[in-house]
C-alpha positions in Angstrom: 0.0 0.0 0.0 1.4 3.4 -1.0 0.5 6.6 0.7 0.5 9.7 -1.4 1.0 13.0 0.4 0.1 16.1 -1.3 1.1 19.5 0.1 -0.3 22.7 -1.0 1.3 26.0 -0.1 -1.2 28.6 0.7 0.0 32.2 0.3 -1.9 34.9 1.8 -2.3 37.9 -0.5 -4.7 39.9 1.7 -3.3 43.4 2.1 -3.7 43.0 6.0 -0.9 40.6 6.1 1.8 41.9 3.7 5.1 43.2 5.0 6.5 43.4 8.5 6.2 46.2 11.1 8.3 47.4 14.0 7.0 48.1 17.5 8.9 49.9 20.2 8.6 49.4 23.9 10.4 50.6 27.1 11.6 48.3 29.8 9.1 47.8 32.5 6.2 49.2 30.7 3.4 47.5 28.6 3.5 47.1 24.8 0.7 45.9 22.5 1.4 44.1 19.3 -1.6 43.9 16.9 -2.1 41.8 13.8 -4.8 42.2 11.2 -6.1 38.9 9.7 -8.1 38.0 6.6 -11.8 37.4 6.9 -11.5 33.6 6.3 -9.6 33.3 9.7 -12.3 35.0 11.8 -13.4 31.7 13.6 -10.0 30.0 13.8 -7.7 29.7 16.8 -5.0 32.4 16.6 -1.4 31.9 18.0 1.4 34.3 18.8 5.0 33.1 18.4 8.3 34.4 19.1 11.2 33.4 16.8 14.4 32.4 18.4 17.0 32.0 15.6 15.5 29.3 13.4 13.0 28.0 16.0 9.6 29.4 17.1 8.1 29.2 20.5 4.5 29.7 21.2 3.8 32.6 23.6 0.0 32.5 23.8 -3.0 31.5 21.8 -6.7 32.5 21.8 -7.8 29.4 23.8 -6.7 31.4 26.8 -6.7 35.1 27.7 -3.5 35.3 29.9 -0.2 33.5 30.2 2.2 35.2 32.6 3.0 38.7 31.4 1.2 38.0 28.0 -2.5 38.5 27.4 -4.4 38.0 24.1 -7.6 39.2 22.6 -9.3 38.6 19.3 -11.6 41.3 17.9 -13.4 39.4 15.3 -15.5 42.3 14.1 -12.3 44.3 13.3 -10.3 41.2 12.5 -7.5 42.3 14.8 -5.5 40.0 17.1 -3.9 42.0 20.0 -1.2 40.8 22.4 -0.2 42.8 25.4 3.2 42.3 27.0 3.4 43.8 30.4 6.6 44.5 32.3 8.6 44.4 29.1 12.1 42.8 29.5 15.2 42.9 27.3 14.7 39.3 26.3 11.2 40.2 25.0 13.0 42.0 22.1 12.9 40.1 18.8 10.7 38.8 16.0 7.1 37.8 16.6 4.5 36.2 14.4 0.8 35.9 14.4 -0.5 32.6 13.3 -3.7 30.8 12.7 -4.7 27.1 13.0 -6.3 25.9 9.7 -7.4 22.6 8.3 -9.4 19.7 9.6 -9.1 17.7 12.9 -7.1 15.0 11.2 -4.9 17.2 9.3 -4.2 20.8 10.5 -1.5 23.4 9.9 -0.6 26.8 11.1 -0.2 29.8 8.9 2.1 32.5 9.9 0.4 35.6 8.6 1.9 38.7 10.3 5.5 39.6 11.3 6.4 42.2 14.0 9.8 43.2 15.3 9.8 44.3 18.9 12.5 46.8 19.9 12.9 47.3 23.7 14.9 50.3 25.0 15.6 51.6 28.5 13.1 54.2 29.7 14.3 57.8 29.6 17.6 57.0 27.7 17.0 60.0 25.5 16.1 62.2 28.6 19.5 61.2 30.1 21.3 62.4 27.0 19.4 65.7 27.1 20.1 66.2 30.7 23.8 65.6 30.1 23.9 68.1 27.1 22.0 70.7 29.1 24.4 70.3 32.1 27.4 70.6 29.9 26.0 73.8 28.3 25.2 75.2 31.7 28.8 74.4 33.0 30.2 76.1 29.9 28.1 79.2 30.5 29.1 79.4 34.2 32.8 79.0 33.4 32.6 81.7 30.7 30.6 84.1 32.9 33.0 83.6 35.8 35.9 84.3 33.6 34.4 87.4 32.3 33.6 88.7 35.7 37.1 87.9 36.8 38.7 89.9 34.0 36.2 92.8 34.5 37.2 93.1 38.1 40.9 92.8 37.4 40.6 95.5 34.8 38.6 97.8 37.1 41.3 97.3 39.8 44.1 98.2 37.4 42.3 101.3 36.3 41.7 102.4 40.0 45.3 101.7 40.7 46.4 103.9 37.8 44.1 106.7 38.9 45.4 106.4 42.5 49.1 106.5 41.3 48.3 109.7 39.2 46.9 111.5 42.2 49.4 110.5 44.8 51.2 113.6 46.1 54.5 111.8 46.4 55.0 111.3 42.7 55.7 114.8 41.3 56.9 113.7 37.9 53.7 111.5 37.4 51.1 114.3 38.1 48.8 114.2 35.2 45.4 115.7 34.9 42.6 113.1 35.0 41.4 114.0 31.5 45.0 113.3 30.2 45.0 109.8 31.3 44.1 107.4 28.6 42.4 104.4 30.0 42.6 101.2 27.9 
């Protein structure tokens, strides 16, 4: 007896599922990844996978609503699968896929229909850079201002010294009229 297996590759050409997208999240916060799906998958069980190099691990599916930090919802009227990841961690970063279970009970298969890249960054990392830049700017302004004040005071003391030397009665040769003194 020979068994003939025929495999059919099913390509999804629905505009909802073409291309990939990127979602950004911050450490410790909550991020939502949403996947649109074609009309024909409305009643099917949906899955959410994370890719680890060449392997996929199931994160959650629509047979449950919560698994650890991950929760899933399927809005069938809008045809949107949404997965919320709370308390986002560095190892949550990576490539995720939405999938659907298709076929009959005896022969079933999963179709990956949406790809999302999750980028995880530290909260306020851009704020820290701004604070550093502003601090350096303020430091430079204070240094410049202090230098200017120092030279102004030194110049004023020199001028006062010159004027007092001119009016000193012990210096007969240096007696000059105040209006003859050229101050620089």
